[in-house]
matplotlib code that plots the C-alpha trace (Angstrom):
import matplotlib.pyplot as plt

x = [0.0, 1.4, 1.3, -2.1, -3.1, -5.6, -6.7, -6.9, -4.8, -1.8, -2.4, -2.6, 0.6, 2.5, 1.0, 2.1, 5.6, 5.9, 6.6, 3.5, 1.3, -2.4, -1.5, 0.7, -2.3, -4.6, -2.1, -1.7, -5.4, -5.7, -2.9, -4.7, -8.0, -6.2, -4.5, -7.8, -10.1, -11.1, -12.8, -15.4, -15.7, -16.1, -18.7, -16.8, -13.6, -13.2, -9.5, -8.8, -11.1, -9.5, -6.0, -7.0, -8.6, -5.4, -3.2, -5.4, -5.4, -1.6, -1.1, -3.3, -1.4, 1.9, 0.6, -0.5, -4.1, -6.8, -8.2, -11.3, -11.4, -11.3, -8.3, -6.3, -9.2, -9.9, -13.3, -15.6, -19.4, -22.0, -23.6, -27.0, -25.7, -26.2, -23.1, -23.9, -22.7, -21.8, -23.6, -25.6, -27.3, -27.9, -26.2, -29.3, -29.8, -32.9, -30.7, -27.7, -26.4, -28.3, -26.4, -27.5, -28.4, -27.7, -25.5, -26.8, -26.4, -23.8, -21.7, -21.9, -20.8, -17.9, -16.7, -17.1, -14.5, -12.1, -12.6, -11.8, -14.4, -12.5, -15.4, -18.7, -18.9, -20.8, -23.7, -26.8, -29.3, -31.3, -29.5, -31.6, -29.4, -27.0, -24.3, -23.6, -24.6, -27.7, -25.9, -26.3, -22.5, -21.8, -20.9, -18.3, -15.6, -14.3, -10.5, -10.2, -11.4, -12.3, -14.7, -16.9, -19.3, -18.3, -21.8, -24.3, -25.7, -22.7, -20.3, -18.3, -17.8, -16.5, -14.1, -12.8, -11.8, -10.6, -8.3, -6.9, -8.7, -9.7, -9.3, -12.9, -16.3, -19.9, -22.6, -26.2, -27.9, -31.5, -31.3, -27.6, -26.2, -23.2, -22.7, -22.9, -20.3, -18.1, -18.2, -17.5, -14.6, -12.9, -13.6, -15.7, -19.3, -21.6, -25.3, -26.4, -29.8, -32.6, -32.7, -29.2, -27.9, -29.9, -31.3, -31.6, -30.0, -29.9, -31.8, -34.6, -35.1, -37.2, -37.6, -38.4, -35.2, -32.5, -29.5, -26.2, -23.1, -19.3, -17.2, -13.7, -10.5, -10.9, -13.6, -11.9, -12.5, -16.1, -16.7, -15.1, -17.1, -20.4, -19.6, -19.2, -22.3, -24.8, -27.3, -30.5, -31.3, -34.1, -34.3, -35.1, -38.0, -37.0, -33.5, -33.3, -32.6, -30.8, -27.4, -24.5, -22.0, -18.2, -18.1, -14.4, -13.5, -13.2, -12.5, -11.9, -12.7, -11.4, -12.5, -16.2, -17.8, -20.8, -23.8, -24.0, -26.8, -26.5, -29.6, -29.8, -31.9, -28.9, -27.1, -30.1, -30.4, -30.5, -27.5, -25.2, -21.7, -19.7, -16.7, -19.0, -20.5, -17.1, -16.0, -19.1, -18.5, -14.8, -15.8, -18.3, -15.7, -13.2, -15.6, -16.5, -12.8, -12.4, -15.0, -18.1, -21.5, -22.5, -25.9, -28.2, -31.6, -34.6, -35.6, -38.7, -39.2, -35.9, -37.8, -40.1, -37.5, -36.6, -40.2, -41.3, -38.4, -38.9, -42.7, -42.2, -39.2, -40.7, -43.9, -41.9, -39.8, -42.8, -43.9, -40.5, -39.6, -42.9, -41.2, -38.9, -41.3, -39.4, -41.0, -39.4, -35.7, -33.4, -33.9, -36.7, -37.4, -36.8, -39.6, -42.3, -45.2, -47.5, -47.8, -48.7, -46.0, -43.5, -44.2, -44.3, -41.3, -39.1, -39.6, -39.4, -36.2, -34.7, -35.0, -33.1, -34.7, -34.3, -35.7, -38.7, -39.3, -39.4, -41.6, -44.1, -44.1, -44.4, -47.3, -48.9, -48.7, -50.2, -53.0, -56.7, -57.5, -53.9, -52.9, -54.3, -53.0, -49.4, -48.5, -50.6, -49.6, -45.9, -46.2, -47.6, -44.8, -42.3, -43.7, -43.3, -39.7, -38.9, -40.5, -38.7, -35.4, -35.8, -36.8, -33.5, -31.5, -33.0, -31.5, -28.3, -25.8, -25.3, -26.6, -23.8, -24.4, -22.6, -23.0, -23.8, -24.6, -21.7, -18.6, -18.7, -20.4, -19.7, -20.7, -23.8, -25.6, -28.3, -29.4, -30.3, -32.6, -32.9, -34.7, -31.4, -29.7, -32.5, -31.8, -28.2, -29.9, -31.2, -28.9, -28.7, -32.4, -33.3, -31.5, -33.0, -36.6, -36.0, -34.3, -31.3, -27.6, -25.3, -21.7, -19.9, -16.4, -13.8, -12.7, -10.7, -10.4, -11.8, -9.9, -10.3, -8.9, -12.3, -13.1, -15.7, -17.4, -19.3, -22.1, -22.8, -26.3, -27.3, -30.0, -31.2, -28.9, -26.3, -23.6, -21.0, -21.3, -21.4, -18.2, -16.4, -17.1, -16.4, -12.9, -12.3, -13.8, -11.6, -8.5, -9.6, -9.9, -6.4, -4.8]
y = [0.0, 3.4, 6.5, 6.8, 10.4, 11.6, 14.9, 16.4, 19.3, 16.9, 15.5, 19.0, 20.0, 17.1, 17.7, 21.3, 20.4, 17.8, 14.9, 13.0, 13.2, 12.5, 9.5, 8.2, 8.5, 6.7, 3.9, 3.5, 3.1, 0.7, -1.4, -1.5, -2.4, -5.4, -6.3, -6.2, -7.5, -10.3, -7.7, -7.3, -3.5, -2.6, -3.8, -2.1, -0.2, 2.6, 1.9, 3.3, 6.3, 7.2, 7.0, 9.2, 11.8, 11.7, 12.4, 15.3, 16.8, 16.4, 18.4, 21.1, 21.3, 21.4, 24.3, 26.1, 26.1, 26.8, 23.5, 22.6, 22.4, 18.6, 18.3, 15.3, 13.6, 10.1, 9.1, 6.1, 6.2, 3.8, 1.6, 3.4, 6.8, 7.4, 8.3, 8.9, 6.1, 3.8, 0.8, 1.4, -1.6, -0.9, -4.3, -6.0, -8.6, -6.8, -3.9, -6.0, -4.5, -1.3, 1.9, 5.3, 7.8, 10.8, 11.7, 12.4, 16.0, 14.7, 13.2, 16.3, 18.6, 16.3, 16.2, 20.0, 20.4, 17.9, 14.9, 11.6, 8.8, 5.5, 3.1, 2.1, 0.3, -2.7, -2.1, -3.9, -4.4, -1.2, 0.1, -2.2, -3.7, -3.0, -5.6, -5.4, -9.1, -8.4, -7.9, -9.7, -9.5, -11.1, -9.7, -7.1, -8.0, -5.7, -5.1, -5.0, -8.6, -10.4, -12.7, -9.7, -7.4, -3.8, -2.5, -1.4, -0.4, 1.6, -1.1, -1.1, 2.6, 2.4, -0.5, 1.3, 4.2, 2.0, -0.1, 2.8, 1.8, 5.5, 8.7, 9.2, 7.8, 8.8, 6.7, 7.2, 7.2, 6.3, 5.2, 4.9, 3.6, 6.0, 6.3, 2.6, 1.3, 4.3, 3.2, -0.5, 0.5, 3.2, 6.1, 9.3, 9.2, 12.2, 12.2, 15.7, 17.3, 15.9, 18.2, 19.6, 17.4, 16.7, 13.2, 13.6, 10.5, 8.5, 5.2, 5.6, 3.4, 5.6, 9.1, 11.0, 9.7, 9.2, 11.5, 11.2, 12.0, 11.6, 8.8, 10.1, 9.7, 13.2, 15.6, 18.3, 16.3, 15.5, 19.2, 20.0, 17.3, 18.5, 22.0, 20.8, 18.6, 20.5, 23.1, 23.8, 21.7, 22.3, 18.5, 17.8, 19.7, 18.5, 20.0, 23.0, 26.5, 27.6, 29.0, 26.5, 27.6, 27.4, 24.1, 23.7, 26.9, 25.0, 27.2, 25.3, 27.5, 25.6, 28.4, 28.0, 25.6, 23.6, 21.9, 18.3, 15.8, 12.1, 9.8, 8.0, 5.2, 4.3, 2.9, 0.7, -0.4, -4.1, -5.4, -2.4, -3.8, -3.2, -1.7, 0.6, 1.8, 2.3, 4.3, 6.6, 7.1, 7.9, 10.5, 12.1, 12.4, 13.8, 16.5, 17.4, 17.6, 20.1, 22.3, 21.4, 20.7, 17.1, 16.0, 13.1, 13.6, 11.3, 10.2, 8.1, 7.1, 5.1, 1.8, 3.1, 4.5, 1.2, 0.0, 3.4, 3.7, 0.3, 0.7, 4.0, 3.0, -0.3, 1.5, 3.9, 1.1, -0.9, 2.2, 3.2, -0.3, -0.9, 0.5, -2.5, -4.7, -6.5, -4.4, -0.9, -1.8, -4.2, -7.9, -9.8, -13.4, -15.8, -18.0, -15.3, -16.1, -13.2, -9.8, -11.2, -13.8, -11.2, -9.1, -12.0, -13.9, -10.9, -9.5, -12.9, -13.8, -10.3, -9.1, -10.7, -12.1, -8.9, -6.6, -8.9, -9.0, -5.2, -4.8, -7.3, -5.7, -2.3, -3.3, -4.9, -1.7, 0.4, -2.0, -1.3, -2.2, -1.9, 1.6, 3.3, 0.7, 0.8, 3.5, 6.4, 5.6, 5.4, 8.9, 10.2, 8.6, 10.1, 13.5, 12.9, 11.7, 14.8, 17.2, 15.6, 15.6, 19.3, 20.1, 18.5, 20.4, 23.7, 23.2, 21.5, 22.0, 18.3, 14.8, 12.3, 8.6, 5.4, 5.1, 1.4, -0.8, -3.1, -3.4, -5.2, -8.6, -11.9, -12.4, -14.7, -13.5, -11.9, -15.3, -16.3, -13.4, -10.2, -8.4, -8.6, -6.7, -4.1, -3.3, -2.2, 1.0, 1.9, 4.9, 6.1, 6.2, 9.0, 11.6, 10.1, 10.3, 13.9, 14.9, 16.4, 16.0, 13.5, 12.4, 9.2, 9.6, 6.9, 7.0, 3.8, 0.1, -2.4, -5.3, -7.4, -4.4, -3.7, 0.0, 1.8, 5.0, 7.7, 9.8, 13.6, 14.9, 18.5, 20.9, 20.9, 22.7, 23.3, 21.2, 24.0, 23.9, 20.0, 19.8, 22.4, 20.6, 17.2, 18.4, 19.6, 16.3, 14.1, 16.0, 15.8, 12.0, 11.7, 13.9]
z = [0.0, -1.0, 1.2, 3.0, 2.9, 5.6, 3.9, 0.4, 1.7, 2.1, -1.4, -3.0, -1.1, -2.6, -6.1, -5.9, -4.8, -7.5, -5.2, -6.5, -9.6, -9.9, -12.1, -9.2, -6.9, -9.2, -9.8, -6.0, -5.5, -8.5, -7.0, -3.7, -5.4, -7.0, -3.7, -1.7, -4.4, -2.1, 0.2, -2.7, -2.2, -5.9, -8.4, -11.2, -11.5, -14.1, -14.6, -18.1, -17.6, -14.2, -15.7, -18.6, -16.3, -14.1, -17.2, -18.2, -14.8, -14.5, -17.7, -16.4, -13.1, -14.9, -17.0, -13.8, -15.1, -12.6, -11.2, -9.2, -5.4, -5.5, -7.8, -6.7, -4.9, -6.2, -5.1, -5.4, -5.6, -4.2, -6.8, -6.5, -7.8, -11.5, -13.7, -17.3, -19.6, -16.7, -15.3, -12.1, -10.5, -6.8, -6.4, -7.7, -10.4, -11.6, -12.8, -14.0, -17.2, -17.0, -18.0, -16.8, -19.5, -17.2, -14.2, -10.7, -9.4, -6.9, -9.6, -11.8, -8.9, -8.1, -11.7, -12.0, -9.2, -10.9, -8.7, -10.4, -10.0, -9.9, -9.6, -8.2, -4.8, -3.6, -1.3, 0.1, -2.7, -3.2, 0.0, 2.1, 4.9, 7.7, 6.8, 3.1, 2.8, 0.7, -2.6, -5.8, -6.1, -2.7, 0.7, 1.4, 4.0, 6.7, 6.3, 10.2, 10.4, 7.1, 8.9, 9.8, 8.0, 7.1, 8.0, 5.5, 3.2, 2.1, 3.2, -0.1, 0.1, 3.7, 3.0, -0.2, 2.0, 4.9, 2.7, 0.7, -2.5, -3.0, -1.0, -0.3, -1.2, -1.6, 0.2, 0.8, 4.3, 4.8, 8.5, 9.1, 5.9, 5.9, 9.6, 10.7, 8.1, 8.8, 12.5, 11.7, 9.4, 11.5, 9.1, 9.1, 7.8, 7.5, 6.9, 6.0, 6.9, 4.7, 1.7, 2.0, -0.9, -4.0, -4.5, -8.2, -9.9, -6.7, -7.0, -4.4, -1.4, 0.9, -0.6, 2.6, 4.3, 1.6, 1.7, -0.1, 1.9, 2.2, 3.8, 4.4, 6.5, 8.0, 9.0, 6.9, 3.7, 4.7, 5.1, 1.7, -0.1, 1.5, 0.4, -3.2, -3.4, -1.3, -2.4, -4.4, -7.5, -10.0, -10.5, -6.9, -5.3, -1.8, -2.1, 0.2, -1.2, 1.9, 1.0, 1.3, 4.0, 3.8, 5.6, 4.7, 6.5, 9.7, 12.7, 15.9, 18.9, 21.9, 24.2, 23.3, 25.8, 24.6, 26.0, 25.0, 25.8, 26.0, 26.1, 29.4, 27.9, 25.8, 28.8, 29.6, 25.9, 25.4, 23.5, 24.1, 24.0, 27.2, 25.4, 23.3, 26.6, 28.1, 25.0, 25.4, 29.1, 28.5, 25.8, 28.2, 31.0, 28.5, 27.3, 30.9, 31.8, 28.9, 30.4, 28.4, 30.0, 29.3, 30.8, 30.5, 28.9, 28.6, 25.1, 25.9, 22.3, 21.9, 21.7, 19.0, 16.6, 14.9, 14.3, 13.2, 10.8, 9.2, 8.8, 7.0, 4.8, 3.8, 2.8, 0.6, -0.8, -1.9, -3.9, -5.2, -6.4, -8.2, -11.4, -11.6, -13.4, -16.2, -18.8, -18.8, -18.2, -16.3, -15.8, -17.6, -16.8, -19.7, -18.4, -18.8, -21.2, -20.8, -19.1, -15.6, -15.6, -16.8, -13.7, -11.3, -12.5, -13.3, -9.8, -8.0, -9.8, -10.0, -6.4, -3.5, -0.3, 1.8, -0.8, -1.4, 2.4, 2.6, -0.5, 1.0, 4.4, 2.9, 0.7, 3.8, 6.0, 3.1, 2.4, 3.2, 6.8, 8.0, 6.7, 9.9, 12.2, 10.9, 8.4, 9.7, 13.3, 12.4, 10.7, 14.0, 16.0, 13.5, 14.3, 18.1, 17.6, 15.5, 18.0, 20.9, 19.1, 18.1, 21.7, 23.0, 20.4, 21.4, 24.9, 23.8, 21.0, 20.2, 21.1, 21.7, 21.2, 20.1, 16.3, 16.7, 19.7, 19.0, 16.8, 13.4, 13.8, 12.0, 8.4, 8.2, 11.3, 9.3, 7.9, 11.4, 12.4, 10.3, 13.2, 15.2, 12.3, 12.2, 15.8, 14.7, 13.6, 17.0, 17.5, 13.9, 12.9, 15.3, 13.1, 10.0, 11.4, 12.6, 9.3, 11.1, 10.4, 12.1, 11.9, 12.9, 14.1, 14.7, 18.3, 19.1, 18.5, 21.0, 22.6, 19.4, 17.4, 15.8, 15.2, 17.4, 16.5, 18.3, 16.7, 17.1, 16.1, 15.8, 14.5, 10.9, 8.6, 11.3, 9.5, 9.8, 13.6, 13.6, 11.4, 13.5, 16.7, 15.2, 14.1, 17.7, 19.2, 16.9, 18.0, 21.7, 21.4, 19.9, 22.6]

ax = plt.figure().add_subplot(projection="3d")
ax.plot(x, y, z, "-o")
ax.set_aspect("equal")
plt.show()
């Protein structure tokens, strides 16, 4: 493995001094991709294209031409993000071989700032899962322990960054799909406020939750990438028109003392790993010692966040995935004989087990006779969760929790009981239901050398404050 850069600033410094070229960087990542191919992080690598882009960028740098803010950043995208002329499958058989006819807004904004996209990363099929085991292309393995999952659904993106197969990656987060794999793989994962980043060109799972965001080795790079990809978009009516702040202009004010809440029910949560609990307690004591106010708050809806989240997302998934019918595009069963059998066989053969489970459950909770009992009630509980979260964040600057209740677990566990895996989302779905931003930060490894992460949550559209404090907090943990 070549030199592992932590920030783009370091890369751009070496590019300017001539100690490295963009082609050198690309070749290093390509070598690492080949070395760690068994981790199964990539569904496709754009090798020739990445080298051609690197050569072009090197010529511009040598000519002292103006380059974009992401010049020198080699980035991977999750395989549910459209890139014109490239295959996009959401790691599903039903989209195998499908090439996108347009690029997502996120991709267009990255390319406009001279980022090089090196490939598309494996993920849980249609972003449905917390282990990256629900993929048509097979499970992704965690570099920290190859017998363990990397988290999901953006597991391939997290492992690609973890193993130095790219500098940064873009994932999507519906209920923790950036933050949980970031925690399991020891990297930084940011879920922006809902509507901060355009969803145009992102294959939908649950439209009122989905948000693209960065997975990086540093908070500084997460801030810069967010600054590039955020903002209004005429192609997405849910994208906010609020001005994009200079997230990359990080100003750490160590004199400013903050109010931080931690949820007392977290400590009583069933299944909370002892070392994760100890890591949280140590962080609380460290923040207190540095002069911050850290207090327990009650969040009485903790036991309701996971069922509420799954009822709503499964309902939205059953609607969003209705378009994959074997007629318009993608996989069509060779055994179909008429229109009805085309629908039935194509969807039965094209979708994996977990996706079919969620479509069926989503259709059930939306059906006549059950809509009020499940979907309508879940929407009411979502409102209560949002109001309570907003209430806490009016009194406190941040909420601090573990990102996940345990470190990365063994591959194969999801086959035994999928509900156990759903509970992995217990700490991440609160921010998703409330639509507020959250970041997972790597803090330390446990006694088995598995990465552990902590999560900071803050008010809607307060990413600048979140990123500033996260930079300080990451430094505090290292000191």
